[in-house]
C-alpha positions as protocol buffer text, in pm:
chain_id: "A"
residue {
  index: 1
  type: MET
  ca { x: 11425 y: 10821 z: 10067 }
}
residue {
  index: 2
  type: LYS
  ca { x: 11595 y: 10686 z: 10372 }
}
residue {
  index: 3
  type: ILE
  ca { x: 11858 y: 10484 z: 10447 }
}
residue {
  index: 4
  type: TYR
  ca { x: 11830 y: 10270 z: 10767 }
}
residue {
  index: 5
  type: GLY
  ca { x: 12102 y: 10005 z: 10865 }
}
residue {
  index: 6
  type: TYR
  ca { x: 12278 y: 9779 z: 11139 }
}
residue {
  index: 7
  type: THR
  ca { x: 12652 y: 9723 z: 11208 }
}
residue {
  index: 8
  type: LYS
  ca { x: 12733 y: 9387 z: 11159 }
}
residue {
  index: 9
  type: ASN
  ca { x: 12800 y: 9292 z: 11521 }
}
residue {
  index: 10
  type: THR
  ca { x: 12423 y: 9483 z: 11641 }
}
residue {
  index: 11
  type: LEU
  ca { x: 12186 y: 9372 z: 11918 }
}
residue {
  index: 12
  type: ARG
  ca { x: 11948 y: 9653 z: 11801 }
}
residue {
  index: 13
  type: LYS
  ca { x: 11591 y: 9497 z: 11735 }
}
residue {
  index: 14
  type: ASN
  ca { x: 11567 y: 9852 z: 11491 }
}
residue {
  index: 15
  type: PRO
  ca { x: 11789 y: 10015 z: 11242 }
}
residue {
  index: 16
  type: SER
  ca { x: 11916 y: 10347 z: 11299 }
}
residue {
  index: 17
  type: GLU
  ca { x: 11839 y: 10616 z: 11026 }
}
residue {
  index: 18
  type: LEU
  ca { x: 12216 y: 10654 z: 10836 }
}
residue {
  index: 19
  type: SER
  ca { x: 12292 y: 11004 z: 10695 }
}
residue {
  index: 20
  type: GLU
  ca { x: 12549 y: 10872 z: 10430 }
}
residue {
  index: 21
  type: ALA
  ca { x: 12612 y: 10526 z: 10294 }
}
residue {
  index: 22
  type: THR
  ca { x: 12877 y: 10403 z: 10107 }
}
residue {
  index: 23
  type: LEU
  ca { x: 12947 y: 10156 z: 9857 }
}
residue {
  index: 24
  type: SER
  ca { x: 13215 y: 9930 z: 9777 }
}
residue {
  index: 25
  type: ALA
  ca { x: 13149 y: 9715 z: 9454 }
}
residue {
  index: 26
  type: ASN
  ca { x: 13296 y: 9607 z: 9150 }
}
residue {
  index: 27
  type: PRO
  ca { x: 13109 y: 9713 z: 8806 }
}
residue {
  index: 28
  type: VAL
  ca { x: 12982 y: 9342 z: 8800 }
}
residue {
  index: 29
  type: GLU
  ca { x: 12804 y: 9388 z: 9163 }
}
residue {
  index: 30
  type: LEU
  ca { x: 12730 y: 9763 z: 9030 }
}
residue {
  index: 31
  type: ARG
  ca { x: 12517 y: 9645 z: 8756 }
}
residue {
  index: 32
  type: GLU
  ca { x: 12362 y: 9382 z: 8972 }
}
residue {
  index: 33
  type: LEU
  ca { x: 12204 y: 9606 z: 9246 }
}
residue {
  index: 34
  type: ALA
  ca { x: 12113 y: 9834 z: 8922 }
}
residue {
  index: 35
  type: ASP
  ca { x: 11885 y: 9517 z: 8758 }
}
residue {
  index: 36
  type: PHE
  ca { x: 11793 y: 9466 z: 9115 }
}
residue {
  index: 37
  type: LEU
  ca { x: 11653 y: 9805 z: 9201 }
}
residue {
  index: 38
  type: GLU
  ca { x: 11436 y: 9842 z: 8855 }
}
residue {
  index: 39
  type: LYS
  ca { x: 11284 y: 9516 z: 8910 }
}
residue {
  index: 40
  type: CYS
  ca { x: 11204 y: 9650 z: 9279 }
}
residue {
  index: 41
  type: ALA
  ca { x: 11057 y: 9957 z: 9051 }
}
residue {
  index: 42
  type: THR
  ca { x: 10889 y: 9780 z: 8836 }
}
residue {
  index: 43
  type: GLU
  ca { x: 10670 y: 9585 z: 9031 }
}
residue {
  index: 44
  type: ILE
  ca { x: 10601 y: 9886 z: 9307 }
}
residue {
  index: 45
  type: GLU
  ca { x: 10473 y: 10014 z: 9005 }
}
residue {
  index: 46
  type: GLN
  ca { x: 10262 y: 9663 z: 8928 }
}
residue {
  index: 47
  type: GLN
  ca { x: 10183 y: 9597 z: 9235 }
}
residue {
  index: 48
  type: GLY
  ca { x: 10169 y: 9923 z: 9435 }
}
residue {
  index: 49
  type: SER
  ca { x: 10068 y: 9910 z: 9848 }
}
residue {
  index: 50
  type: ASN
  ca { x: 10097 y: 9561 z: 9849 }
}
residue {
  index: 51
  type: TRP
  ca { x: 10466 y: 9533 z: 9751 }
}
residue {
  index: 52
  type: GLU
  ca { x: 10634 y: 9567 z: 10100 }
}
residue {
  index: 53
  type: HIS
  ca { x: 11008 y: 9467 z: 10048 }
}
residue {
  index: 54
  type: GLU
  ca { x: 11262 y: 9259 z: 9921 }
}
residue {
  index: 55
  type: HIS
  ca { x: 11588 y: 9148 z: 9974 }
}
residue {
  index: 56
  type: PHE
  ca { x: 11873 y: 9170 z: 9790 }
}
residue {
  index: 57
  type: ARG
  ca { x: 12225 y: 8985 z: 9892 }
}
residue {
  index: 58
  type: SER
  ca { x: 12541 y: 8969 z: 9753 }
}
residue {
  index: 59
  type: ASP
  ca { x: 12736 y: 8627 z: 9715 }
}
residue {
  index: 60
  type: ASP
  ca { x: 12431 y: 8432 z: 9617 }
}
residue {
  index: 61
  type: ASN
  ca { x: 12189 y: 8487 z: 9912 }
}
residue {
  index: 62
  type: ASN
  ca { x: 12491 y: 8363 z: 10155 }
}
residue {
  index: 63
  type: LEU
  ca { x: 12287 y: 8503 z: 10489 }
}
residue {
  index: 64
  type: ASP
  ca { x: 12619 y: 8617 z: 10642 }
}
residue {
  index: 65
  type: THR
  ca { x: 12690 y: 8882 z: 10352 }
}
residue {
  index: 66
  type: LEU
  ca { x: 12575 y: 9188 z: 10286 }
}
residue {
  index: 67
  type: SER
  ca { x: 12165 y: 9220 z: 10269 }
}
residue {
  index: 68
  type: LEU
  ca { x: 12009 y: 9509 z: 10124 }
}
residue {
  index: 69
  type: ILE
  ca { x: 11601 y: 9517 z: 10189 }
}
residue {
  index: 70
  type: ILE
  ca { x: 11454 y: 9768 z: 9972 }
}
residue {
  index: 71
  type: PHE
  ca { x: 11153 y: 9860 z: 10167 }
}
residue {
  index: 72
  type: ASN
  ca { x: 10850 y: 10062 z: 9977 }
}
residue {
  index: 73
  type: SER
  ca { x: 10765 y: 10352 z: 10167 }
}
residue {
  index: 74
  type: GLY
  ca { x: 10372 y: 10324 z: 10000 }
}
residue {
  index: 75
  type: ALA
  ca { x: 10318 y: 9960 z: 10156 }
}
residue {
  index: 76
  type: GLU
  ca { x: 9980 y: 9925 z: 10357 }
}
residue {
  index: 77
  type: GLN
  ca { x: 10110 y: 9891 z: 10711 }
}
């Protein structure tokens, strides 16, 4: 597993590989994230390399908030 990311005001085209990430969240948010990760894992198992990625957004999909992208490392590229 690898973690990649951007800063809020980045101008970079490609994300940087991160060595550490911190989540600041409450129990409700953590459960929502856990449910999302479980859903992604199930879909990858069912769809294999055809499943590429999915976005998790906090705050009801507001585009200005955190976006966590799960990418299938086994996806066809």
